[in-house]
N, C-alpha and C positions, 0 to 999 in steps of 0.2 A: 489552618484548617482544623477543626475539631473532628472527633470521631463521628459525630452525627451528620456532619456536612461533607461527606466524601464525594469525590468527583462522580462516582457512579450514581449517587442519588441526585446530583445536579442535572445529569443528562442520561436517564436510564434507557431511553429509546435510541440512543446514538451508539451504534456498534463500533464506531471509530474513535469515540471519546477516550482520550488518554493514550492513543496510539500515534506515535510520531511519524511524520512522512518519511523520515530516513529509515525507520523500522519497516514500514510498508514496502519501500523500495528494496531494501536488503532482502526481505523475505521473497519478494517476487523474483529478484535476480538469482537468488540461491535456488529457487524452485525451477524457474524457466530458463535462466541464462539470458544474456543480452540478446542473442539472435532470435530466440523464440519470443522473447518479450517484445522485440521490435516487430515481429510478425503479428502479434496479438494487438499491439497498440502502435500504429504507424506514425511515429514521431522521430525526427532526426536525432535527437539526443540519445536514443536507444540504438541507432544504426551507425552513426558516424563517430568513431572514437568515443564510445560510451564510457561514462564514469558516474559514480554516485554523485559527486559534487556538481558536475554540469547538469545532470538530470534534476537534482534538487533545485538548482537555480531556475531552470526552465519551468518545472512544475509549480514552483511558488509564484511565478509570474503569469502562468497560463491556466486558468481555472478549468477549461474544458478538458485539457490533458490530465490535470490532477483528478478530475472527476472520473475519468476512464481508469486511471491507475487505482484509485480507491475502490472502484467497483470491481475490478479484476481481483484485488486483494480480498474483498468481501466474498466474492464467488469462490476463491480458493479456500478461504477459511471455512465457508459453508460446506464445501466438498470434503475437506479434511474432517470436519466434525461429523458429517454424515457417514463417512467410511470408518470413523474411529481412528484415523491415522493423524496424530498430532505432530508428526515429524514433518519438517519442511522439505 
């Protein structure tokens, strides 16, 4: 990829472009913890013996759940940017 053809220029309107699912999940778990995350998004991989690995496996196979996780991440980032708090 050359300097002119950066990923941002390829998808300038996609706020998730370049953000890996594992990063999204780690940020959410760090911010909310597994218990609160399970209350916000009611899926078993967040409730029963939760782990990053099992959650990633489920989210990669289940689009509706991935959409909810991505939306929660976007809402959290928007909230952090609005308050000026960039810490997780």
